[in-house]
C-alpha positions as CSV (number, residue, x, y, z in Angstrom):
1,M,11.8,39.2,12.9
2,K,8.6,37.9,11.2
3,H,10.5,35.1,9.4
4,F,12.0,34.2,12.8
5,Y,8.6,33.8,14.4
6,I,7.3,31.7,11.5
7,F,10.4,29.4,11.8
8,K,9.8,29.0,15.5
9,L,6.2,28.2,14.9
10,K,7.1,25.4,12.5
11,Q,9.4,24.0,15.1
12,L,6.6,23.9,17.7
13,I,4.0,22.2,15.4
14,F,5.3,18.6,15.8
15,P,5.9,18.8,19.6
16,F,2.4,20.3,20.1
17,V,0.8,17.5,18.0
18,L,2.7,14.8,19.9
19,V,1.9,16.3,23.3
20,L,-1.8,16.5,22.3
21,F,-1.7,12.9,21.1
22,T,-0.2,11.8,24.4
23,A,-2.9,13.7,26.3
24,C,-5.6,12.0,24.2
25,L,-4.1,8.6,25.0
26,I,-4.6,9.4,28.7
27,V,-8.1,11.0,28.4
28,F,-9.5,8.3,26.1
29,S,-7.5,5.5,27.6
30,K,-10.5,3.1,27.8
31,T,-11.4,3.2,24.1
32,N,-7.8,3.4,23.1
33,L,-7.0,0.2,24.9
34,L,-9.8,-1.6,23.0
35,A,-8.6,-0.1,19.7
36,S,-5.0,-1.3,20.4
37,K,-6.2,-4.8,21.1
38,N,-8.3,-4.8,17.9
39,G,-5.3,-3.6,16.0
40,L,-3.1,-6.3,17.4
41,V,-5.8,-9.0,16.6
42,L,-6.0,-7.7,13.1
43,W,-2.2,-7.8,12.7
44,A,-1.8,-11.2,14.3
45,N,-4.8,-12.9,12.5
46,S,-4.6,-11.3,9.0
47,I,-1.3,-9.6,8.3
48,V,1.3,-11.9,9.9
49,P,-0.1,-15.1,8.3
50,S,-0.4,-13.6,4.8
51,L,2.7,-11.4,4.7
52,F,5.4,-13.0,6.9
53,P,6.0,-16.1,4.6
54,F,6.4,-13.8,1.6
55,F,8.9,-11.6,3.4
56,V,11.0,-14.6,4.2
57,A,10.6,-16.0,0.7
58,T,11.7,-12.7,-1.0
59,E,14.7,-12.4,1.4
60,L,15.8,-16.0,0.5
61,L,15.3,-15.4,-3.2
62,S,17.5,-12.3,-3.0
63,H,20.4,-14.7,-2.2
64,T,19.8,-16.6,-5.4
65,N,20.1,-15.8,-9.1
66,F,16.3,-16.0,-9.6
67,T,16.0,-12.3,-10.1
68,Y,18.8,-12.4,-12.8
69,Y,17.2,-15.2,-14.8
70,L,13.7,-13.7,-14.5
71,G,15.1,-10.4,-15.7
72,K,16.6,-12.0,-18.7
73,L,13.4,-13.7,-19.5
74,L,11.1,-10.7,-19.1
75,N,13.3,-7.9,-20.2
76,K,11.6,-7.7,-23.6
77,F,8.3,-7.1,-21.8
78,M,9.3,-4.8,-19.0
79,K,11.5,-2.4,-20.9
80,P,9.1,-1.3,-23.7
81,V,6.0,-1.3,-21.4
82,F,7.3,0.1,-18.1
83,N,10.7,1.5,-19.1
84,V,12.3,-0.7,-16.4
85,R,14.9,-3.4,-16.9
86,G,13.7,-7.0,-16.7
87,E,14.8,-7.5,-13.1
88,G,11.9,-5.2,-12.2
89,S,9.5,-8.0,-13.0
90,F,10.4,-9.6,-9.7
91,A,9.1,-6.6,-7.8
92,F,6.0,-6.5,-10.0
93,I,5.1,-10.2,-9.6
94,M,5.8,-10.4,-5.9
95,G,4.0,-7.1,-5.3
96,I,0.9,-8.6,-7.0
97,L,1.1,-11.9,-5.1
98,S,1.9,-10.7,-1.6
99,G,0.5,-7.2,-1.2
100,Y,1.6,-4.1,0.7
101,P,4.4,-3.3,1.2
102,I,6.4,-6.1,-0.6
103,G,6.7,-4.2,-3.9
104,A,8.3,-1.1,-2.2
105,K,10.6,-3.3,-0.1
106,I,11.9,-5.1,-3.2
107,A,12.3,-1.7,-5.1
108,A,14.4,-0.4,-2.1
109,N,16.5,-3.6,-2.1
110,F,17.1,-3.2,-5.8
111,R,18.3,0.4,-5.2
112,E,20.5,-0.6,-2.3
113,N,22.2,-3.4,-4.4
114,N,22.3,-1.1,-7.5
115,I,20.3,-3.6,-9.6
116,C,18.2,-0.8,-11.1
117,T,18.8,2.9,-11.5
118,K,17.2,5.5,-9.2
119,E,14.7,6.4,-11.8
120,E,13.8,2.8,-12.5
121,C,13.3,2.1,-8.8
122,E,11.1,5.2,-8.5
123,R,9.0,3.9,-11.5
124,L,8.7,0.6,-9.7
125,L,7.5,2.3,-6.5
126,S,4.6,3.9,-8.5
127,F,3.0,0.7,-9.6
128,T,4.4,-2.5,-7.9
129,N,3.1,-1.8,-4.3
130,N,-0.4,-3.3,-4.4
131,S,-3.0,-5.1,-2.4
132,G,-2.6,-8.9,-2.6
133,P,-5.1,-11.3,-4.0
134,L,-5.5,-13.1,-0.6
135,F,-6.5,-9.8,1.0
136,I,-8.8,-8.6,-1.9
137,I,-10.6,-11.9,-2.5
138,G,-10.5,-13.4,1.0
139,T,-10.7,-10.5,3.4
140,V,-12.6,-7.9,1.3
141,G,-14.6,-10.1,-1.1
142,I,-15.6,-13.0,1.1
143,S,-15.3,-11.8,4.6
144,M,-16.5,-8.2,4.2
145,F,-18.8,-8.3,1.2
146,G,-19.8,-12.0,1.6
147,N,-19.3,-12.5,-2.2
148,S,-16.2,-13.9,-3.9
149,S,-17.3,-12.5,-7.3
150,I,-16.9,-9.0,-5.9
151,G,-13.5,-9.9,-4.7
152,F,-12.5,-11.1,-8.2
153,L,-13.9,-8.0,-9.7
154,L,-11.9,-5.8,-7.3
155,L,-8.7,-7.8,-8.0
156,I,-9.1,-7.5,-11.8
157,T,-9.6,-3.7,-11.8
158,H,-6.9,-3.3,-9.2
159,L,-4.3,-5.1,-11.4
160,L,-5.5,-3.3,-14.6
161,A,-5.1,0.0,-12.8
162,S,-1.6,-1.0,-11.6
163,I,-0.5,-1.8,-15.1
164,T,-2.0,1.5,-16.4
165,V,-0.1,3.5,-13.8
166,G,3.1,1.6,-14.7
167,I,2.6,2.6,-18.4
168,I,2.0,6.2,-17.5
169,F,5.1,6.3,-15.2
170,R,7.3,4.9,-17.9
171,F,8.0,8.6,-18.7
172,W,9.0,9.5,-15.1
173,K,12.3,11.4,-15.2
174,Y,12.7,10.1,-18.8
175,K,15.5,12.5,-19.7
176,A,17.4,12.0,-16.5
177,D,17.4,8.3,-17.0
178,S,19.5,8.5,-20.2
179,N,22.3,10.2,-18.2
180,T,22.2,7.7,-15.3
181,S,24.4,4.7,-15.2
182,C,23.8,1.5,-13.3
183,N,25.9,-1.6,-12.7
184,S,24.6,-4.5,-14.6
185,F,23.2,-7.3,-12.5
186,K,25.5,-10.3,-12.8
187,V,25.2,-13.9,-11.6
188,S,26.3,-14.1,-8.0
189,N,28.9,-16.6,-6.9
190,N,27.7,-16.4,-3.3
191,D,24.6,-18.5,-3.8
192,I,22.7,-20.5,-1.2
193,S,24.4,-23.8,-0.4
194,L,24.4,-26.4,2.3
195,S,27.3,-24.7,4.1
196,N,25.6,-21.3,4.5
197,L,21.9,-22.3,4.3
198,G,21.3,-22.0,8.1
199,G,22.9,-18.6,8.3
200,I,20.9,-17.2,5.3
201,I,17.6,-18.6,6.6
202,G,18.3,-17.1,10.1
203,N,19.2,-13.7,8.6
204,S,16.1,-13.8,6.4
205,I,13.8,-14.5,9.3
206,T,15.4,-11.8,11.4
207,T,14.9,-9.2,8.7
208,S,11.4,-10.3,8.0
209,I,10.5,-10.2,11.7
210,N,11.7,-6.6,11.9
211,T,9.6,-5.6,8.9
212,I,6.4,-7.4,10.1
213,L,6.8,-5.8,13.6
214,L,7.1,-2.4,11.9
215,I,3.9,-3.0,10.0
216,G,2.2,-4.1,13.2
217,G,3.2,-1.0,14.9
218,F,1.7,1.2,12.2
219,V,-1.6,-0.9,12.3
220,V,-1.9,-0.5,16.1
221,L,-1.0,3.2,16.0
222,F,-3.5,4.1,13.3
223,S,-6.2,2.0,15.0
224,V,-5.7,4.2,18.1
225,I,-5.6,7.4,16.1
226,I,-9.0,6.5,14.4
227,S,-10.4,5.6,17.9
228,I,-9.3,9.1,19.2
229,L,-10.9,10.8,16.2
230,Q,-14.1,8.9,16.8
231,T,-14.3,9.4,20.5
232,S,-13.5,13.1,20.3
233,H,-16.1,13.5,17.5
234,I,-13.4,15.1,15.3
235,L,-14.1,12.3,12.7
236,Y,-17.8,13.3,12.5
237,T,-16.8,17.0,12.1
238,I,-14.5,16.1,9.2
239,S,-17.3,13.9,7.7
240,D,-19.7,16.8,7.8
241,C,-17.2,18.9,5.8
242,V,-16.7,16.0,3.3
243,S,-20.4,15.2,2.8
244,P,-21.2,18.1,0.4
245,L,-18.3,16.9,-1.9
246,L,-19.7,13.3,-1.8
247,H,-23.2,14.6,-2.5
248,S,-21.9,16.4,-5.6
249,L,-20.6,13.1,-6.8
250,H,-24.0,11.4,-6.1
251,I,-22.5,9.4,-3.2
252,P,-24.6,9.1,0.0
253,S,-23.1,11.1,2.9
254,N,-23.0,8.1,5.2
255,F,-19.9,6.9,3.3
256,A,-17.9,9.8,4.6
257,D,-16.7,8.1,7.8
258,G,-15.6,5.0,5.9
259,L,-13.7,7.0,3.4
260,I,-11.8,9.1,6.0
261,C,-11.0,6.0,8.0
262,G,-9.8,4.3,4.8
263,I,-7.6,7.2,3.9
264,L,-6.0,6.9,7.3
265,E,-5.9,3.0,7.6
266,L,-7.0,0.8,4.8
267,T,-8.5,-2.2,6.6
268,N,-10.6,-0.2,9.1
269,G,-12.0,2.0,6.3
270,L,-12.9,-1.0,4.0
271,N,-14.7,-2.7,6.9
272,V,-16.9,0.4,7.4
273,I,-17.5,0.9,3.6
274,C,-18.4,-2.8,3.1
275,N,-20.9,-2.9,6.0
276,I,-23.0,0.2,4.9
277,H,-26.3,-1.2,3.6
278,E,-27.3,0.4,0.3
279,R,-29.6,-1.0,-2.4
280,N,-27.1,0.4,-4.9
281,L,-24.3,-1.9,-3.9
282,S,-22.1,-0.7,-6.8
283,I,-21.3,2.5,-4.7
284,N,-19.8,0.3,-1.9
285,I,-17.8,-1.7,-4.5
286,I,-16.4,1.4,-6.3
287,L,-15.4,3.1,-3.1
288,A,-13.8,-0.1,-1.9
289,S,-11.8,-0.2,-5.2
290,F,-10.8,3.4,-4.6
291,L,-9.4,2.7,-1.1
292,L,-7.6,-0.5,-2.2
293,G,-5.8,1.5,-4.9
294,L,-5.0,4.3,-2.5
295,G,-3.6,2.1,0.3
296,G,-4.0,4.8,3.0
297,L,-1.7,6.9,5.1
298,S,-0.6,3.9,7.2
299,V,0.7,2.1,4.1
300,L,2.3,5.3,2.9
301,L,4.3,5.6,6.1
302,Q,5.3,2.0,5.9
303,V,6.7,2.5,2.4
304,W,8.4,5.8,3.4
305,S,10.2,4.0,6.3
306,T,11.1,1.1,3.9
307,I,12.8,3.5,1.4
308,S,14.3,5.8,4.0
309,K,17.7,4.3,3.8
310,T,17.9,4.8,0.0
311,D,18.0,7.9,-2.2
312,L,14.5,7.2,-3.6
313,S,11.8,9.9,-3.5
314,I,8.4,9.2,-2.1
315,K,6.8,11.5,-4.7
316,P,6.3,8.8,-7.4
317,Y,4.7,6.5,-4.9
318,I,2.2,9.2,-3.7
319,L,1.3,10.2,-7.3
320,G,1.1,6.6,-8.4
321,K,-1.3,5.7,-5.6
322,L,-3.5,8.8,-6.3
323,L,-3.7,7.7,-10.0
324,H,-4.2,4.1,-9.1
325,S,-7.1,4.8,-6.8
326,C,-8.9,6.9,-9.4
327,I,-8.2,4.6,-12.3
328,S,-9.2,1.5,-10.3
329,A,-12.5,3.1,-9.3
330,F,-13.2,4.1,-12.9
331,Y,-12.4,0.6,-14.2
332,T,-14.7,-0.8,-11.5
333,F,-17.5,1.5,-12.6
334,L,-17.1,0.4,-16.3
335,F,-17.2,-3.2,-15.3
336,L,-20.3,-2.7,-13.2
337,Q,-22.1,-0.8,-16.0
338,N,-21.1,-3.0,-19.0
339,F,-21.1,-6.6,-17.6
340,V,-24.5,-8.0,-16.5
341,F,-22.9,-10.7,-14.3
342,F,-21.2,-7.9,-12.3
343,N,-24.4,-6.2,-11.4
344,F,-24.7,-6.7,-7.6
345,D,-27.4,-4.0,-6.9
346,L,-30.2,-5.2,-4.7
């Protein structure tokens, strides 16, 4: 009977949370409306212009043999370093150039088309889903910090941490990989031509619109969630609980709100962290590096929804992001301590 009650309680958790969330939407409707508008503005002004063209480009490239030839060219690099066949370089390069969640989307496409094994795609998930240079240098460095050099520093440490995580995850399910077969990727005969160009472009745009709308939904949703947490003072209560931990790490307690917001949704958290005025600016930069590597819960759910139609596990992504955030922050600390021209303290 005890197990029966526990089982029933688990079934009631999600309905209770959703009912509570709906009630909060009504009670805090004024602030939630403003948060929704801000989320939509953020999505329309920053995310759509930077990501949508890359979504269309990757969809179009998937209808060509570019991945095959790139794989042949970079197989000697990808296999010994990351234990992934050369085609995985496409996910790595596009993940670096375009940002979240392109790397995960390509890894999922590879698995759906059986270009890479399950283990190889999970290794790709761990290190190819990164923040893009446009976001790191333009949005974080120039817009938030007001310094492009900080943006370049964050980009360098972000990429170095990504490569480090990829090297560590080359041993992910190492034994299982030897017993797993995968069809070799061959040159496609159904390439883009003048006869099917219109249809392929149309399908690529439709698929990209669905993906970008999904991302927009997550951005607006988490903007509202953060607004509810702030208005109900739950965020400040959590901050008070986190502050002793930050104090033990010699981090001022006023960074707690930004860290919690960043763990929920990356852009909102970074905006708070970057606008905290401290003479020791290196703390702001290290914490920004940590959040960029982590990605936040919003990005996690985006990736989870992207791979939901495949047999890929979300575990390597979660572990990879936790490693990425810590390693990126550590690399940023080393750069700030050992290179004079990266000393931004006031």
